[in-house]
C-alpha positions in Angstrom: 8.6 -5.9 36.6 6.4 -5.4 33.5 8.3 -2.2 32.5 11.7 -4.1 33.0 10.6 -6.9 30.7 9.5 -4.4 28.0 12.8 -2.6 28.4 14.8 -5.9 27.9 12.5 -6.8 25.0 13.2 -3.4 23.3 16.9 -3.8 23.8 16.8 -7.3 22.2 14.8 -5.9 19.3 17.2 -3.0 18.8 20.3 -5.2 18.9 18.7 -7.5 16.4 17.8 -4.7 14.1 21.3 -3.1 14.3 23.1 -6.4 13.8 20.9 -7.2 10.7 21.6 -3.8 9.3 25.3 -4.1 9.8 25.3 -7.6 8.2 23.5 -6.3 5.1 25.9 -3.3 4.8 28.9 -5.6 5.2 27.7 -7.9 2.4 27.0 -4.8 0.2 30.4 -3.2 0.8 32.3 -6.5 0.4 30.6 -7.1 -3.0 31.4 -3.4 -3.9 35.1 -3.9 -2.9 35.5 -7.1 -4.9 33.8 -5.6 -8.0 36.0 -2.4 -8.0 38.9 -3.9 -10.0 36.4 -4.7 -12.8 34.9 -1.2 -12.8 38.4 0.3 -12.9 39.6 -1.9 -15.8 36.5 -2.2 -18.0 35.0 0.8 -19.8 31.4 1.7 -18.9 30.3 1.4 -22.6 31.7 -2.2 -22.8 29.7 -3.7 -19.9 26.5 -1.9 -20.6 26.4 -1.3 -24.4 28.4 -4.1 -26.0 26.5 -7.3 -27.0 28.6 -10.2 -25.9 29.8 -12.0 -22.7 33.2 -13.7 -23.5 35.4 -13.4 -20.4 37.7 -16.2 -21.3 38.3 -15.5 -25.0 41.6 -14.0 -26.4 39.7 -10.8 -26.8 37.5 -10.8 -23.8 34.2 -8.8 -23.6 32.1 -8.3 -20.5 28.7 -7.1 -21.5 26.0 -7.5 -18.8 23.3 -6.3 -21.2 22.1 -9.7 -22.4 21.8 -11.0 -18.8 20.1 -7.8 -17.6 17.7 -8.0 -20.5 17.0 -11.7 -19.8 16.4 -11.1 -16.1 13.9 -8.3 -16.8 12.2 -10.1 -19.7 11.6 -13.3 -17.8 10.6 -11.5 -14.6 8.1 -9.1 -16.3 6.6 -11.9 -18.4 6.2 -14.0 -15.3 4.4 -11.2 -13.5 2.1 -10.6 -16.4 1.1 -14.3 -16.3 0.9 -14.6 -12.6 -1.0 -11.4 -11.7 -4.4 -12.0 -13.5 -4.5 -15.6 -12.1 -3.6 -14.4 -8.6 -6.1 -11.5 -8.6 -8.8 -13.9 -9.8 -8.0 -16.4 -7.2 -7.9 -13.7 -4.5 -11.4 -12.5 -5.5 -12.8 -16.0 -5.6 -11.4 -16.8 -2.1 -12.7 -13.4 -0.7 -16.2 -13.4 -2.2 -17.2 -16.9 -3.3 -15.7 -19.2 -0.6 -16.6 -19.8 3.0 -14.2 -18.1 5.3 -13.2 -21.5 6.8 -12.4 -23.1 3.5 -10.7 -19.9 2.2 -8.2 -20.1 5.1 -7.5 -23.8 4.3 -7.0 -23.1 0.6 -4.7 -20.1 1.4 -2.6 -22.3 3.8 -2.1 -24.7 0.9 -1.2 -21.9 -1.5 1.3 -20.6 1.1 2.9 -24.0 1.2 3.8 -23.6 -2.5 6.1 -20.7 -1.5 7.9 -23.1 0.8 8.8 -25.7 -1.9 12.5 -25.5 -2.7 13.2 -23.8 -6.1 15.3 -26.8 -7.2 12.1 -28.9 -7.1 10.3 -26.4 -9.3 13.3 -26.5 -11.6 13.3 -30.3 -11.8 9.6 -30.4 -12.6 10.0 -27.6 -15.1 12.8 -29.5 -16.8 11.0 -32.8 -16.9 7.5 -31.6 -17.7 7.4 -28.0 -19.0 10.4 -28.1 -21.2 9.3 -31.4 -22.8 5.8 -30.0 -23.3 7.1 -26.9 -25.1 9.4 -29.0 -27.3 6.5 -31.3 -28.3 3.7 -28.7 -28.8 5.7 -25.7 -30.2 7.9 -27.8 -32.4 11.1 -26.4 -30.7 14.5 -28.0 -31.0 14.8 -27.5 -27.2 12.1 -26.3 -24.8 14.7 -24.5 -22.7 13.6 -20.9 -23.3 12.5 -17.5 -21.9 8.9 -18.7 -22.1 9.7 -21.8 -20.0 11.5 -19.7 -17.4 8.6 -17.2 -17.3 5.9 -19.9 -17.0 7.8 -21.7 -14.2 8.5 -18.5 -12.4 4.8 -17.4 -12.6 3.9 -20.5 -10.7 6.5 -19.7 -8.0 5.2 -16.1 -7.7 1.5 -17.1 -7.6 1.3 -17.6 -3.7 3.1 -14.3 -3.0 0.7 -12.2 -5.0 -2.4 -14.2 -4.0 -1.7 -13.8 -0.2 -1.1 -10.0 -0.5 -4.1 -9.4 -2.7 -6.5 -11.5 -0.7 -5.8 -9.5 2.5 -6.7 -6.3 0.7 -9.8 -7.8 -0.9 -11.0 -8.9 2.5 -10.4 -5.4 3.9 -12.3 -3.9 1.0 -15.1 -6.4 1.5 -15.5 -5.5 5.2 -15.7 -1.8 4.3 -17.9 -1.7 1.2 -19.7 -5.1 0.7 -22.6 -4.7 3.1 -23.4 -1.2 1.8 -23.3 -2.3 -1.8 -25.6 -5.3 -1.0 -28.1 -3.1 0.8 -28.3 -1.0 -2.4 -29.0 -4.1 -4.5 -25.6 -4.0 -6.3 -24.5 -7.3 -7.7 -21.5 -9.2 -6.4 -19.8 -9.0 -9.8 -20.3 -5.2 -10.1 -19.0 -4.8 -6.5 -15.8 -6.7 -7.3 -15.2 -5.0 -10.6 -16.2 -1.4 -9.8 -15.5 -1.1 -6.0 -13.1 -3.7 -4.7 -10.6 -3.7 -7.6 -10.2 0.1 -7.7 -9.8 0.0 -3.9 -7.1 -2.7 -4.1 -5.4 -1.2 -7.2 -2.3 0.1 -5.3 -2.0 -3.0 -3.2 -2.1 -5.2 -6.4 0.6 -3.1 -7.9 2.8 -3.2 -4.8 2.5 -7.0 -4.7 3.4 -7.1 -8.3 6.6 -5.1 -7.7 7.6 -7.1 -4.6 7.1 -10.3 -6.6 9.2 -8.8 -9.4 12.0 -8.3 -6.9 11.7 -11.9 -5.9 11.6 -13.0 -9.6 14.8 -11.1 -10.6 16.7 -12.8 -7.8 15.5 -16.4 -8.5 18.4 -18.6 -9.5 18.1 -22.4 -9.5 14.6 -22.9 -11.1 15.2 -20.4 -13.9 18.7 -21.7 -14.5 17.4 -25.2 -15.1 14.9 -24.3 -17.8 16.3 -21.3 -19.8 19.3 -22.9 -21.4 21.9 -20.4 -19.9 23.2 -18.9 -23.2 24.5 -15.3 -22.6 22.8 -13.9 -25.7 20.0 -11.3 -26.2 16.7 -13.0 -25.1 13.9 -14.1 -27.4 10.6 -15.6 -26.2 11.3 -19.0 -27.7 15.1 -18.8 -27.5 17.6 -19.5 -24.8 18.8 -16.9 -22.3 20.8 -16.4 -19.1 19.8 -14.3 -16.1 22.2 -12.5 -13.8 21.8 -14.9 -10.9 22.3 -17.9 -13.3 25.5 -16.3 -14.6 26.9 -15.9 -11.1 25.9 -19.4 -10.0 27.3 -21.1 -13.1 30.6 -19.2 -13.4 31.7 -18.3 -9.9 33.1 -21.8 -9.2 35.2 -21.8 -12.4 36.5 -18.1 -12.3 40.2 -17.7 -11.2 40.4 -16.1 -7.8 41.0 -12.3 -8.1 41.0 -12.4 -11.9 39.0 -9.9 -13.9 36.4 -12.6 -14.6 36.1 -13.2 -10.9 35.6 -9.4 -10.3 33.1 -9.1 -13.1 30.8 -11.7 -11.4 30.9 -9.6 -8.2 30.0 -6.6 -10.4 27.0 -8.6 -11.8 26.0 -9.2 -8.2 26.2 -5.5 -7.4 24.0 -4.7 -10.4 21.5 -7.3 -9.2 21.4 -5.8 -5.7 20.9 -2.3 -7.1 18.0 -3.5 -9.3 16.3 -5.3 -6.4 16.9 -2.2 -4.2 15.3 0.1 -6.7 12.2 -2.2 -6.9 11.9 -2.4 -3.1 12.1 1.4 -2.8 9.4 1.9 -5.5 7.1 -0.6 -3.8 7.7 1.1 -0.4 6.8 4.6 -1.8 3.7 3.3 -3.6 2.5 1.4 -0.5 3.2 4.5 1.7 1.1 6.7 -0.6 -1.7 4.2 -0.7 -1.9 3.8 3.1 -2.0 7.5 3.5 -4.9 7.8 1.1 -6.8 5.0 2.9 -6.4 6.8 6.2 
């Protein structure tokens, strides 16, 4: 009876995995099919090396370069802001907090990840954008900086959770031995735990980067959505924002419509590359630990 239950369970898992894979492939190939008219009509140099996005003008241009640049700029800046704070928080929870309280705090941090992005966007628009306008003497606070700061808050729980797990693992392996040798807690964290967790931190950064590049609503509400080359205190528009804002107004089966699917395809490829890099680094790190 036990073997039969395990057999049924394996079948259910296999069916679920196959259906999930088929669904992902169907979505990918549908986006690829819808974007093909754009790739056939528009020259490669125009959508990667020109500098403007004007799909509805008398002389239309379809450059994705400003949006790709904005997506990467905002995402990398958000990672640079979020990572030191997340690593510091992870070390504090692992080494300076009682295990019971650490779990409670982590559960509250995890709750941040469950807050809808539109709520973050609303708070960013009302508080962060106004703060930047007032304190940096900006005409409008909608900017790359606002998007990066808001996104760093949204990425914080993802990096904290992943890093804390690795710090606890390193603590269980090395902390007792370092204490027996009279090594200080600060030295243990800096010279033993951080090098041990280096690859895990990097993997969590890359995974958070994939999450950041795909974020739409919150970033869209605080960056100004201008399809121009991004500057730190200037407006910008990311690929997800472009798709969300223009898909509803694009004429069905037009070149503009197809170009938005092409933008989605580029976004999928970017995220896929990031996921593959994270997987390879994580696999190498796990092999070395063993």
